[in-house]
C-alpha positions as CSV (number, residue, x, y, z in Angstrom):
1,M,-13.7,-24.9,14.8
2,Q,-14.8,-23.5,11.5
3,K,-12.1,-21.8,9.4
4,Y,-11.7,-18.8,7.1
5,R,-9.4,-17.9,4.2
6,I,-8.9,-14.3,2.9
7,I,-7.3,-13.7,-0.5
8,T,-6.0,-10.1,-0.7
9,Y,-5.1,-8.2,-3.8
10,G,-3.5,-4.7,-4.2
11,C,-2.1,-2.1,-1.9
12,Q,-1.1,-1.9,1.8
13,M,-4.5,-0.4,2.5
14,N,-6.1,-3.7,1.3
15,V,-3.6,-5.7,3.4
16,H,-4.7,-3.8,6.5
17,E,-8.4,-4.1,5.6
18,S,-7.9,-7.8,5.4
19,E,-6.7,-7.6,9.0
20,K,-10.0,-6.0,9.8
21,I,-11.9,-8.7,8.0
22,A,-9.9,-11.3,9.9
23,G,-10.8,-9.5,13.1
24,I,-14.5,-9.8,12.3
25,L,-14.2,-13.5,11.4
26,T,-12.3,-14.2,14.6
27,K,-15.0,-12.4,16.6
28,L,-17.6,-14.7,14.9
29,G,-15.6,-17.8,16.1
30,Y,-13.7,-18.7,12.9
31,M,-10.1,-19.6,12.8
32,Q,-7.6,-18.8,10.0
33,A,-7.1,-21.8,7.7
34,N,-3.5,-22.9,7.0
35,G,-2.4,-22.5,3.4
36,D,-4.9,-24.0,1.0
37,E,-6.8,-26.3,3.5
38,P,-10.6,-26.2,3.1
39,A,-12.3,-23.2,4.6
40,D,-15.9,-22.5,5.7
41,V,-15.7,-18.8,4.7
42,V,-13.6,-17.5,1.8
43,V,-13.3,-13.7,1.4
44,F,-11.8,-12.1,-1.7
45,N,-10.6,-8.5,-0.9
46,T,-10.2,-7.1,-4.4
47,C,-8.3,-4.3,-6.2
48,C,-9.1,-2.5,-9.5
49,I,-6.3,0.0,-9.7
50,R,-5.0,-1.8,-12.8
51,D,-6.8,-4.2,-15.3
52,N,-4.5,-7.1,-14.5
53,A,-5.3,-7.0,-10.8
54,E,-9.0,-7.1,-11.6
55,R,-8.7,-10.0,-14.1
56,K,-6.6,-12.0,-11.6
57,A,-9.2,-11.6,-9.0
58,M,-12.0,-12.6,-11.4
59,G,-10.1,-15.7,-12.4
60,H,-9.5,-16.8,-8.8
61,I,-13.2,-16.2,-7.9
62,G,-14.3,-18.4,-10.9
63,M,-11.9,-21.2,-9.9
64,L,-13.8,-21.5,-6.6
65,K,-16.9,-22.7,-8.3
66,T,-15.8,-26.3,-8.2
67,E,-14.9,-26.1,-4.5
68,K,-18.3,-24.5,-3.8
69,K,-20.1,-27.4,-5.5
70,K,-18.3,-29.9,-3.3
71,N,-19.1,-27.8,-0.2
72,P,-22.4,-25.9,-0.7
73,D,-22.3,-24.6,2.9
74,M,-19.1,-22.7,2.2
75,I,-19.7,-19.0,2.3
76,V,-18.0,-16.9,-0.4
77,A,-17.7,-13.1,-0.1
78,V,-16.2,-10.6,-2.5
79,V,-15.4,-7.2,-1.2
80,G,-13.2,-4.1,-1.9
81,C,-12.4,-1.8,-4.7
82,M,-13.5,-4.0,-7.7
83,T,-17.0,-4.3,-6.4
84,Q,-17.4,-0.6,-5.7
85,Q,-17.2,0.3,-9.4
86,D,-20.5,1.5,-10.9
87,G,-22.8,-1.6,-11.4
88,A,-19.9,-4.0,-10.7
89,G,-21.5,-5.6,-7.5
90,R,-24.6,-6.9,-9.1
91,A,-22.8,-7.8,-12.3
92,L,-20.4,-9.9,-10.3
93,R,-23.3,-11.8,-8.6
94,E,-24.8,-12.5,-12.0
95,K,-21.6,-13.8,-13.3
96,F,-20.8,-15.9,-10.2
97,P,-24.1,-16.9,-8.7
98,F,-22.3,-19.0,-6.1
99,V,-21.0,-15.8,-4.4
100,D,-23.0,-15.2,-1.3
101,I,-21.9,-11.7,-0.2
102,V,-20.8,-8.7,-2.2
103,L,-19.7,-5.5,-0.3
104,G,-17.9,-2.3,-1.3
105,T,-14.9,-0.5,0.4
106,S,-16.7,1.3,3.2
107,N,-19.1,-1.3,4.7
108,L,-16.9,-4.3,5.5
109,A,-18.3,-4.3,9.0
110,L,-21.5,-5.7,7.6
111,L,-19.7,-9.1,7.3
112,E,-20.4,-9.5,11.0
113,S,-24.1,-9.7,10.5
114,Y,-24.3,-11.1,6.9
115,I,-22.1,-14.2,7.5
116,P,-24.4,-15.6,10.2
117,S,-27.4,-14.8,8.1
118,V,-26.0,-16.7,5.1
119,A,-25.0,-19.6,7.4
120,A,-28.5,-19.8,8.8
121,S,-30.7,-19.2,5.8
122,R,-28.5,-19.2,2.7
123,A,-29.5,-15.6,2.1
124,K,-27.6,-13.6,-0.6
125,F,-26.4,-10.0,-0.1
126,V,-25.2,-7.3,-2.4
127,D,-24.6,-4.1,-0.5
128,I,-22.6,-1.3,-2.0
129,N,-22.4,2.0,-0.1
130,T,-22.4,4.8,-2.7
131,E,-21.9,7.7,-0.4
132,E,-19.1,10.0,-1.4
133,K,-18.0,10.5,2.2
134,P,-18.9,7.4,4.2
135,A,-18.6,7.7,8.0
136,V,-15.3,6.6,9.5
137,N,-15.7,3.5,11.7
138,E,-13.6,3.9,14.9
139,N,-14.8,0.6,16.4
140,E,-13.0,-1.8,14.2
141,T,-11.5,-5.1,15.4
142,F,-8.2,-6.3,14.0
143,F,-6.4,-9.6,13.7
144,R,-3.0,-8.3,12.8
145,T,-0.8,-10.5,10.5
146,S,2.2,-8.3,9.9
147,G,4.5,-9.6,12.6
148,T,6.5,-6.9,14.3
149,N,5.0,-4.2,12.0
150,A,1.6,-2.7,12.3
151,W,-0.5,-0.7,9.8
152,L,-2.5,2.3,11.1
153,N,-5.0,4.1,8.9
154,I,-5.0,7.9,9.5
155,M,-7.4,8.7,6.7
156,Y,-9.4,7.2,3.8
157,G,-10.4,8.3,0.3
158,C,-8.9,10.8,-2.2
159,N,-9.8,14.2,-3.6
160,N,-7.2,14.4,-6.3
161,F,-8.9,12.8,-9.4
162,C,-5.8,12.0,-11.4
163,T,-7.1,11.3,-14.9
164,Y,-5.9,7.7,-14.9
165,C,-7.0,6.7,-11.4
166,I,-10.2,5.1,-10.2
167,V,-9.4,5.4,-6.5
168,P,-11.6,8.5,-5.8
169,Y,-14.5,6.7,-7.4
170,V,-14.2,3.5,-5.4
171,R,-12.8,4.9,-2.1
172,G,-14.8,8.2,-1.9
173,R,-13.7,11.6,-0.8
174,E,-11.0,12.2,1.9
175,R,-12.0,11.4,5.4
176,S,-9.5,11.9,8.2
177,R,-9.6,10.2,11.6
178,T,-9.4,12.5,14.6
179,K,-5.9,13.1,16.0
180,E,-7.1,11.6,19.3
181,A,-8.2,8.4,17.7
182,V,-5.0,8.0,15.7
183,T,-2.8,8.8,18.8
184,D,-4.7,6.4,21.0
185,E,-4.3,3.6,18.5
186,F,-0.6,4.4,18.1
187,R,-0.1,4.2,21.8
188,R,-1.8,0.9,22.0
189,L,0.4,-0.5,19.3
190,V,3.5,0.6,21.0
191,D,2.3,-0.9,24.3
192,E,1.5,-4.1,22.5
193,G,5.2,-4.3,21.4
194,Y,5.0,-3.4,17.7
195,K,8.4,-2.0,16.7
196,E,7.4,-0.4,13.4
197,I,4.1,1.4,12.7
198,T,3.2,2.5,9.2
199,L,0.7,5.3,8.8
200,L,-1.7,4.7,5.8
201,G,-3.7,7.0,3.6
202,Q,-4.3,7.5,-0.1
203,N,-2.6,10.9,0.4
204,V,-1.3,11.2,4.0
205,N,-0.2,14.8,3.3
206,S,-3.8,15.8,3.1
207,Y,-4.5,14.6,6.6
208,G,-6.7,16.8,8.6
209,N,-7.8,19.2,5.8
210,D,-11.4,18.0,6.1
211,I,-11.8,18.2,9.9
212,Y,-9.2,20.7,11.0
213,G,-9.2,23.1,8.0
214,G,-5.5,23.4,7.9
215,E,-5.1,24.2,11.6
216,Y,-3.6,20.7,12.3
217,G,-2.0,18.6,9.5
218,F,0.1,15.6,8.8
219,A,3.4,17.2,9.9
220,Q,1.9,18.0,13.3
221,L,0.4,14.5,13.7
222,L,3.7,12.9,12.8
223,E,5.5,15.0,15.3
224,D,3.0,14.2,18.1
225,L,3.4,10.4,17.3
226,A,7.2,10.7,17.2
227,K,7.2,12.1,20.8
228,I,5.5,9.0,22.2
229,D,7.9,7.0,24.4
230,G,9.2,3.6,23.3
231,K,11.7,2.1,20.9
232,H,9.8,2.1,17.6
233,R,10.0,3.4,14.1
234,I,7.4,5.3,12.1
235,R,6.9,5.0,8.3
236,F,4.1,6.5,6.2
237,M,2.6,6.1,2.7
238,T,1.5,7.4,0.4
239,S,2.6,11.0,-0.2
240,H,1.4,13.2,-3.1
241,P,4.2,15.5,-4.3
242,K,1.9,18.6,-4.5
243,D,1.3,18.4,-0.8
244,F,4.7,17.4,0.5
245,N,5.8,20.5,2.3
246,R,9.0,21.7,3.9
247,R,7.6,21.5,7.4
248,L,7.2,17.7,7.0
249,I,10.9,17.4,6.0
250,D,11.9,19.3,9.1
251,V,9.9,17.0,11.3
252,I,11.4,13.9,9.8
253,A,14.9,15.3,10.2
254,E,14.3,16.2,13.9
255,Y,13.0,12.9,15.1
256,P,15.3,9.8,14.7
257,N,12.3,7.4,15.1
258,I,10.8,8.6,11.8
259,C,12.3,6.6,9.1
260,N,14.3,8.3,6.4
261,N,12.4,6.6,3.7
262,I,9.9,8.5,1.5
263,H,7.7,7.1,-1.2
264,L,7.0,10.1,-3.5
265,P,5.2,8.9,-6.7
266,V,6.2,11.1,-9.7
267,Q,4.4,9.0,-12.4
268,S,6.1,10.9,-15.2
269,G,9.0,13.2,-15.8
270,S,7.2,15.1,-18.5
271,D,5.4,18.4,-17.8
272,K,3.0,17.7,-20.7
273,I,2.1,14.3,-19.3
274,L,1.9,15.5,-15.7
275,K,-0.7,18.1,-16.8
276,L,-2.7,15.5,-18.8
277,M,-2.6,13.3,-15.6
278,N,-4.0,16.2,-13.5
279,R,-1.1,15.8,-11.0
280,H,-1.0,19.5,-10.1
281,Y,2.8,19.8,-10.0
282,T,5.6,20.3,-12.5
283,R,8.8,18.5,-13.2
284,S,10.7,21.5,-11.7
285,Y,8.6,21.6,-8.6
286,Y,9.1,17.9,-8.0
287,L,12.9,18.2,-8.4
288,D,12.9,21.1,-6.0
289,T,11.1,18.9,-3.4
290,I,13.7,16.2,-3.9
291,A,16.5,18.7,-3.5
292,A,14.9,19.9,-0.2
293,I,14.7,16.3,1.0
294,R,18.3,15.6,0.1
295,E,19.5,18.8,1.9
296,K,17.9,17.9,5.2
297,L,17.9,14.0,4.8
298,P,21.0,13.1,2.8
299,D,20.7,9.4,3.5
300,C,17.0,9.2,2.8
301,G,15.8,6.3,0.7
302,I,13.4,7.7,-1.9
303,T,11.1,5.4,-3.9
304,T,8.5,6.2,-6.5
305,D,5.8,5.1,-8.9
306,L,6.5,5.5,-12.6
307,M,4.1,5.0,-15.5
308,V,4.8,4.7,-19.2
309,G,2.4,4.5,-22.2
310,F,0.1,7.2,-20.8
311,P,-2.1,8.7,-23.6
312,Y,-0.3,11.2,-25.8
313,E,3.1,10.1,-24.5
314,E,5.8,10.6,-27.1
315,E,9.4,9.5,-27.1
316,S,10.5,12.9,-25.8
317,D,8.1,12.6,-22.9
318,F,9.5,9.2,-22.0
319,L,13.0,10.5,-22.2
320,D,12.0,13.1,-19.7
321,T,11.0,10.3,-17.4
322,L,14.3,8.5,-17.9
323,D,16.1,11.7,-17.1
324,M,14.1,12.1,-13.9
325,V,15.2,8.7,-12.9
326,E,18.8,9.6,-13.5
327,K,18.6,12.9,-11.7
328,V,16.7,11.6,-8.6
329,R,18.4,8.2,-8.4
330,Y,15.6,6.4,-6.6
331,S,16.5,3.5,-4.4
332,N,13.6,1.6,-5.9
333,A,10.7,2.3,-8.3
334,F,7.4,0.6,-9.0
335,T,7.1,0.7,-12.7
336,F,3.9,0.2,-14.7
337,V,2.4,0.4,-18.2
338,Y,-0.7,2.6,-18.2
339,S,-3.8,0.5,-17.8
340,V,-7.2,1.8,-19.0
341,R,-9.7,2.2,-16.2
342,K,-13.3,2.6,-17.4
343,G,-14.9,5.7,-16.1
344,T,-11.7,7.8,-15.9
345,P,-11.0,10.7,-18.2
346,A,-7.8,9.1,-19.5
347,A,-9.8,6.1,-20.8
348,K,-11.3,8.5,-23.5
349,M,-7.9,9.8,-24.6
350,P,-5.9,8.3,-27.6
351,Q,-4.0,5.3,-26.4
352,V,-0.3,4.6,-27.0
353,D,0.7,1.5,-29.1
354,P,1.2,-1.4,-26.6
355,L,4.4,-2.4,-28.4
356,V,5.8,1.1,-27.9
357,A,4.8,1.0,-24.2
358,K,6.4,-2.4,-23.8
359,D,9.7,-1.2,-25.2
360,R,9.6,1.9,-22.9
361,I,8.9,-0.1,-19.7
362,M,11.8,-2.4,-20.4
363,R,14.2,0.5,-20.9
364,L,12.9,2.2,-17.8
365,I,13.3,-1.0,-15.7
366,E,16.8,-1.5,-17.1
367,A,17.8,2.1,-16.0
368,Q,16.3,1.8,-12.5
369,N,17.8,-1.6,-11.9
370,R,21.3,-0.2,-12.8
371,I,20.8,2.7,-10.4
372,T,19.5,0.5,-7.6
373,K,22.5,-1.8,-8.0
374,E,24.9,1.2,-7.9
375,L,23.2,2.6,-4.7
376,S,23.4,-0.9,-3.1
377,K,27.2,-0.8,-3.5
378,E,27.3,2.3,-1.3
379,Y,25.9,0.4,1.6
380,E,28.8,-2.0,1.7
381,N,31.3,-2.0,4.6
382,K,28.9,0.2,6.7
383,V,26.9,-0.6,9.8
384,F,23.1,0.0,9.9
385,E,20.4,-0.6,12.4
386,V,18.0,-3.2,11.0
387,L,14.7,-4.2,12.4
388,C,14.6,-8.0,12.0
389,E,11.2,-8.9,10.6
390,D,11.2,-12.6,9.7
391,F,13.2,-15.6,8.6
392,S,14.7,-15.2,5.2
393,P,12.5,-16.9,2.5
394,T,15.6,-17.8,0.4
395,K,18.6,-18.3,2.7
396,K,18.6,-21.0,5.4
397,G,19.8,-20.0,8.8
398,C,19.2,-16.3,8.1
399,V,16.7,-13.6,9.0
400,C,15.8,-10.4,7.2
401,G,14.7,-6.9,8.0
402,R,14.9,-3.3,6.8
403,T,17.2,-0.4,7.3
404,D,15.8,3.0,8.3
405,S,16.0,3.9,4.6
406,G,13.9,0.9,3.7
407,R,16.5,-1.4,2.2
408,L,16.1,-5.2,2.8
409,V,19.0,-6.9,4.6
410,T,19.6,-10.6,5.0
411,F,21.9,-11.8,7.8
412,P,22.5,-14.9,10.0
413,G,20.1,-15.2,12.9
414,G,17.3,-17.3,14.4
415,K,14.0,-16.9,16.1
416,E,15.5,-14.8,18.9
417,S,16.4,-12.1,16.4
418,I,12.9,-11.5,15.1
419,G,11.4,-8.4,16.4
420,Q,14.7,-7.0,17.6
421,F,16.8,-4.1,16.3
422,C,20.2,-5.4,15.2
423,N,23.4,-3.6,14.1
424,V,24.4,-5.2,10.8
425,R,27.5,-4.6,8.8
426,I,26.8,-4.9,5.1
427,N,29.5,-7.0,3.4
428,R,27.8,-7.8,0.1
429,S,25.1,-6.4,-2.2
430,Q,23.2,-8.0,-5.0
431,S,21.0,-5.7,-7.0
432,A,18.4,-4.4,-4.5
433,S,19.3,-6.9,-1.8
434,L,21.9,-6.4,0.9
435,F,23.7,-9.1,3.0
436,G,25.6,-8.7,6.2
437,E,26.7,-9.9,9.7
438,T,25.5,-8.6,13.1
439,E,27.8,-6.5,15.2
440,E,27.5,-5.6,18.9
C-alpha cells in the first residue's frame, strides 16, 4: 500500500485541516507513513502568521529536493496559509519546481482529483481560490489523529483586520457553518466515543453573524451542544475580547460539561497599542470582562496571547502589558515578538529596535513563568477530574491529561486509563506541570 506523510505548521485549525487532508488520502487508498519512512505523497500544510513559521516551512520544503531526486514518482503538495498570500503560490512553484501541487486554504478538497492526475501524467497544479467568502464544504472526510479529543470547525475566516495580522487575507471573510451541521457532527463525535470536543474558529464569538444576523449566536450554539447527552467535555477557541459577552459566561457557568478554560488574547495592555492594533477594545473593557469571568467562574483557567515590540511600543506601553499580566494572573500565556507580515498596515509603521523587543520578551516570560508557578502551587493537595489523553512523553509508567481548567497533569497509569476520566489528587507541581495520584 502506498503511503503519505503530512507535515503541519501553525494553529489548531491547521492541525484539524491536516486531518481532512489525511481523510482525502485515506479515501484515495494511501496509508499514513510511520515517522520518517519513505512516503509516496508528502503534503506540507503551511502557516504564515509569523515570519519564523514561514521560513521553517520553506526550509523543510527545500530539504525534500534530494528525496524527490531519488524518487521522482513521489508527489509533493504545498497547501495552506503560506500559499494563499498574494502571488505566493506561483512564486513557490518557481522556487521549488519539484513541487507538484500548490493549493490555498479553501480548496484542499481538490487534492482528491489532483493527486491521481499527478500520479498518472506528472501534471503540475497551482490552484489558489481568491474568493473573499469561499463556500463552506460540508462533505469533508476526516482521519482523526487527536486520540480521545476531536476538533470541530464551527466557522472559518475573520472580519477583524487587526493591523498586524494576515489571517483575513489568507482565510477570507467569516463563514459560519449552520447550527444543524455543527450539531449533527457533534452528535456523531459523541456517539463515536470522543470525550472532549473543541470548537474551532478564528473568532468563535462571531459565530452566526453572517447567516443568522444576530438571532442565533455562539452562546446559543454552545448551550445546545452542552445539552446533548453523554459524558464529554466541550472546549472552544479562539475568542476575541470585543465579542466575549456576558451571556456566554452565564452559559459556561450553567453547564458543567463546558470547560472552565478560556483563551482570551489580549495582545497588549496598552490602550495606545491596542488602538494601533485595531483591536476594538480598551484595557479597561478587557479587565471588566476578566472580572465578569472571575465572578461567575472563580476556578476558570484563563490563557492569552501577548505581543511585544509592536510598532510605536514604548517602555510605558510595555509596562502596561506587564501590569495586565500581574492583574489577570493568566494560567499560561503564548508570548511573541511582533513579526512583520507583508501586506498588513503594521508593516508600514516604524519598527521597534529588535534588541529592545528581545529584552521585553524575556522580562514578560519571566513574569508569566513566576505567576504560572504560583498558580500551580494552588492545585496541590486538591482532587481534580482529569481526562487521560495519552502516555506521558517524559515519565515512564505514567499517563497525562488535562483538568477542566486546562492544566496538564501527569500521574501513574497504563493503557486502560487512556480515554477515561480519572480523579487525581495533585501532590506536586513544577512550573506549569502538575503531578498526582489517582483516587476512587
